[in-house]
ZADREN-328738 format. One record per residue (C-alpha): x, y, z; residue in three letters. Coordinates in steps of 0.2 Angstrom, whole numbers, plus 5000, padded with zeros to 4 digits. Last residue first. Layout:
<recs>
XYZALA
...
</recs>
This chain:
<recs>
537950345093LYS
536550365106GLN
535150395093LEU
535550225085SER
535350145102LYS
533550225104LEU
533050155087TYR
533649985091ALA
532649985107SER
531150045098ALA
531349905085GLU
531549775098GLU
530049845108GLU
528949835092MET
529449655089LYS
529049615107PRO
527349695105THR
527049865113MET
525649895126VAL
524150005126VAL
522949885135GLU
521249815129HIS
520349695141ASP
518749795142PRO
518649825123LEU
518950005117ARG
517850145112LEU
518450325108SER
517950505110GLN
517350485128GLY
518250335134GLU
516750215132ASP
517250035137VAL
516449895128VAL
515449745133VAL
515249795151GLN
513349775150ASP
513149955155ALA
514350005141THR
513449905128LEU
511749975134ARG
512450155133ALA
513150125116LEU
511550055109ALA
510650215116ARG
511850335108GLN
511850235092TYR
509950245091VAL
509950435094PRO
511350465082GLN
510650365068SER
511450195064LEU
512450155048SER
513450025057LEU
515150085050ARG
514650265053SER
514250235071ARG
515850135073ILE
516850285066GLU
515850405077GLN
516650325092ALA
518450345086PRO
519250165089VAL
520250145105GLY
521750195116THR
522950185101ARG
524550095103LEU
523849935096PRO
523250015080TYR
522849875067GLN
522449745080THR
521549865091HIS
520549925076TYR
520049745071LEU
519449715089GLN
518449865089ILE
517549815072ALA
517349635078SER
516549695095LEU
515349815086VAL
514849685073LYS
514549555086SER
513449675096LYS
512449715081LEU
512149525077ILE
511749485096ASP
510449635095TRP
509649565080GLY
509449395087GLN
508749465103ALA
507549565092SER
507949745093TYR
506849885101VAL
506950075099VAL
506750225111ALA
506850395103ASP
505250465111ALA
505850405128ASP
504550405142SER
503450255140GLY
504450165126PHE
505950165138ASP
507650165130GLY
508550035120LEU
507549885122THR
508149705119VAL
506849575114LEU
506549395117HIS
507449405134GLU
505849365144GLU
505949535152GLU
506149605135ALA
504549515129LEU
503549575144GLN
504149765141ALA
503749745122VAL
502049675126ARG
501549825136GLU
502249955125THR
501449875109VAL
499749865118GLU
499850045123GLU
500350095105ARG
498850005098SER
499249845087LEU
499249845068ASN
500949755069THR
501849865056ARG
501050025061GLN
501249995080SER
503049935078LEU
503450085067ALA
502750215079THR
503550135094LEU
505250135087ASP
506049985077CYS
507949935076PRO
507549815069GLY
506549785054TRP
506549605050GLN
506849535067GLU
505849675075ALA
504349625064VAL
504449445068SER
504649485087ILE
503149605087ILE
502149465077ILE
502549335090ASP
502049445104GLY
500349495096GLY
500049305094THR
500349225077GLY
499049195063GLN
499549305049ASP
501249375054LEU
501749205059THR
501149125043MET
502049255034LEU
503649215043ARG
503349025039GLU
503149065021LEU
504749165020VAL
505749025029ASP
504948895017ASN
505548995001ASP
504348934987PHE
504749094978ARG
506249204981ARG
505649364990TYR
505649544985ARG
506349644999ARG
505949745015ARG
504149705016PRO
503149855021HIS
501249825022PRO
501449645030ASP
499949535033VAL
498749615021VAL
497049525020GLN
496249455005GLY
495649474987GLY
494849384973GLY
494649384954LEU
493349524952THR
493049534933ASP
493249644918GLU
494949734918ALA
495549604931SER
495149634949ARG
495949624966VAL
495049664982VAL
495849724999PHE
495649695017PHE
496749795029ASP
497549685043GLY
499249765042LYS
499049945037VAL
499250015019VAL
499550195013PRO
499750174994LEU
501250184982PRO
500950184963ASP
501350044952SER
501049914966LEU
502049754968LEU
500949634977LEU
501749484986GLN
500649334987VAL
500349184999TRP
498949074992GLY
497149024993GLU
496048934981GLN
494148964978GLY
494248974959GLU
496048944953THR
497749004959LEU
499248994948ARG
501148944950ASP
500948914968ALA
501848964985ASP
502449144982LEU
501349204969LEU
501949374963ARG
500449484958VAL
500749644948ARG
499849804952ALA
498849944946SER
498250054959ALA
496550084968GLU
495950194983SER
494350214992THR
494550065004PHE
495949964996LEU
495749904978HIS
497249824968PHE
497049814949THR
497849664941ILE
499349614931GLY
499949434932GLN
501649394938ASN
501149224943HIS
499449174937ARG
497649204943LEU
496549084935PRO
495049124925HIS
493149174927PRO
493249154946ALA
491749044950ASN
492049054969LYS
493249204972VAL
495049184974MET
495849204991ARG
497449304994LEU
498549305010ARG
499649465009ALA
501349545007ASP
501249715001VAL
502549814991ARG
502549994984TYR
502150075001THR
501450235007PRO
501950295025LYS
500750315040LEU
501450375056TRP
502150555053GLY
500650665054PRO
498850605059ILE
497750535046THR
496750575030LEU
496950445017ILE
496850484999GLU
495850374987GLY
494650514982ARG
495650674978GLU
496450814987VAL
497650954981GLU
496351024968ASP
495151054982LYS
496351174991SER
497251135007LEU
497751245022GLY
496151235032SER
495151075030LEU
493251055033ASN
492950865037VAL
491350785034ALA
491150615043LEU
490250455043ARG
490650375060VAL
491550215065GLY
492950285076PRO
492450425088ASP
492150615084THR
492650785091ALA
491950955090ASP
490350915082VAL
489251005069LYS
487750915063THR
487450875045LYS
487450685048HIS
489150705055SER
490050875054GLN
491850925058LEU
492651095057GLY
494351185053ARG
495351025054VAL
497151075050ARG
498251035035ALA
499750945030LYS
500350875013GLN
501250705014GLY
500650654997SER
499950485001GLY
499650505019ALA
498650665018LEU
499150745035GLU
498150815049ILE
498350945063GLU
496950955075GLN
495951115077GLY
494251025078VAL
494550845084THR
494750675075LEU
494650505083THR
495550335080GLY
495550175070ASP
494250215057ILE
493250365051LEU
492150345036THR
492350475022GLY
492050655017THR
493150795012VAL
492850985013VAL
493851125006THR
493351305008GLY
492151375021PHE
491451535013GLY
490851444998SER
490851255000ILE
492151154990THR
492150974986PHE
493050814990CYS
492250634991ARG
492750464996ASP
494250505007ILE
494850355017PRO
494850435035LEU
496250355046ARG
496350395064PRO
497950335074ARG
497450315093GLY
496950135091LEU
495050175095ASP
494150015091GLN
492650005081ARG
491049965091ALA
490749775093GLN
489149705084THR
487949605094ASN
486649745097ASP
487049795079LEU
486249635072ILE
484649665083THR
484549845077ASP
484649795059ILE
483249675062ALA
482149805070ALA
482449925055LYS
481949785043LEU
480349745053GLU
479849925052PRO
480149925033ILE
479249755030GLY
477749835021ASP
478250015016LEU
476950015002THR
478150084989TYR
479850024997ALA
479049854998SER
479949725009VAL
480449545011GLY
481649495025LEU
483149375025MET
484249355041PRO
486049275038CYS
486249095036GLY
487649105024GLU
488249285022PHE
490049255024SER
490049135009THR
489948945007GLY
488048945004ILE
487449115000LEU
486849074982THR
485748934988ASP
484949045001GLU
484649174987VAL
483749044976ASP
482648994990ALA
482249174994LYS
481749204976VAL
480649054976LEU
479749114992GLU
479449284984VAL
478749204969MET
477549104979GLU
477049264988GLU
476449354973ASP
477449484964VAL
477449674962LEU
477149714981ASP
478749614985THR
479749744977LYS
481349714987THR
482049554995ILE
483249615008VAL
484649505013VAL
485549535030LEU
487249575036GLY
488649555048ARG
490049445041THR
490949575030ILE
492549465027GLN
493149585013LEU
493149435002ILE
491449385006ASP
490749565003LEU
491649564986ILE
490849394982ALA
489149454987LEU
489349604975HIS
489949494961GLU
488449374964ARG
487149504965THR
488049594950GLN
487649434940PRO
485749424945MET
484949334959VAL
483049354959GLY
482149454945GLU
480449514951GLU
480849494970ALA
482249604968SER
483849564978VAL
484649684990ILE
486249625000LEU
486149745016MET
487949755023ALA
488549795041LEU
490049875048ASP
490649965033ILE
492450025029ALA
492849955012GLY
491049955006VAL
490950124997GLY
492550124987ALA
492149954980LEU
490550004974MET
491350154965ASN
492550024957LYS
491049924951ILE
490350064941PHE
490249984924ARG
489549824933GLU
487949924937HIS
487449914955GLY
487950084962PRO
488250094981VAL
487250174995ASP
488150215010VAL
487050215026ILE
487450295042SER
486750235059VAL
486050325074ASP
485450215089ARG
483850265097GLY
483350085099SER
482050105086PRO
483450155073LEU
483850335069THR
484350365051MET
485650415039TRP
485950445021ALA
487450435008PHE
487550404990GLY
489150334980LEU
489250354962ASP
488150304947ILE
486550254955THR
485250224941MET
483550314938GLU
484350384922ARG
483750564924ALA
483950544943LYS
485650484942GLU
486150614929GLU
485450754940PRO
486750694953PHE
486450664972ARG
485550494972ASP
485450454991PRO
483650524993ASP
483350545011ILE
481750485020ASP
482850365030THR
482150195027LEU
481050225012ALA
482450325004LYS
483750185007VAL
482550064999LEU
482350174984THR
484250184982SER
484449994983LYS
482949954972GLY
483449804962HIS
483849924947ASP
485749874946VAL
486149714956HIS
486549714974GLY
487449794988ALA
487049925002THR
488149975015GLY
487850015034ILE
488950115045VAL
488950115064TYR
489050235078MET
</recs>
């Protein structure tokens, strides 16, 4: 299943078009109907001529509700940029287009609405204006159709055009770790708490335990609905209503991420490649405060520019975003940054959990970010292991945005090529971890140095207490046990049970000690 999003200026006929396509009015609130203006997200669905079911997210066009628009388009597969034949390209047309471009939504079409209210010459003028506006964006060269939601002229052709685009659109991948960015939360009498959103990265089933990644609160899936039809399980890419057992409405809000327990952790820091929009109203400066938008969530943030002092319209740069509130973020996620009034730019996350705040203009840092952004899956795994080792399968999967199966396969290959050192088997050992080759050499050197120092200080002792080594290295017991097994198998250390020694260590007295012992024995004989 696919999700389509609308975009465009206020009063250009987005909601009216959705109703003409689906026979469902997406405006849910009395205020929206009274003002004839969409304020929050609206939802509808339809069956295309091919028999394919699709969902539609209708977004508000007014500039005051831009954050609601951002909450709606973060997980769509195709966008309809809607332009009125009466007015042509307007300010929110440009801003919504810039947002779609930043989010790299490349599948879309332009719909010229209200064609029944103007003559053909005006329609052609508007189309020419739109074509000029699309130049240099992800929508350049996309299909453009004229329709009338009143007479329904062009509606069948629009449905066929959507079908054609989706014929060449790959379905969302099941990575085995579902995420549902929540865009609505409400209570239904007799059922309890219900949340809605677009499911990505995995599947959900009735009875499954879930977690709110932001708060860590757990619940169970009591029921699932898609397009008002009950289902027992769902695939990625569907609009979904989830009935939750164990959470009240007051414990959930828009912006939370519903996922499986234990894998998705919030972060205060994000490394990313950021691009400014064309015609940005002002530059983005180092340490400037902005609002960070990701799917349905937002947070205040400060932007640290890592390779420039400022970014102007259309420029790109490496940034580290320092968030005021932690958000659950995954490598590869697209985001938008805004000032109080304007959309400035956005980009793609390359590291959702950087370990430190970087020095600016550091070539080593910039090269690592480039690897995370453009490297192969193997390159990325090595880079993550170098920064974070020891890493378990869950951590590697999250920080590389690769499926657990792909991580397991690539780790085995990289270990065979001696780029990585594995402690345990990812296929059968839940506590297995991986080190980069460099990280393992550093750990091994620390172990050998610690044991050698102990032998020097206490030559008459068999070896250093094993738990003392674990404490010095700050390793968890499972990692320590696997590291010790590897070091012992490689004959780097000898495990005496309660103590560790180097293979060549023998308990012998130095000449000075023998002299002192001899003198002591003689003194006893007197």
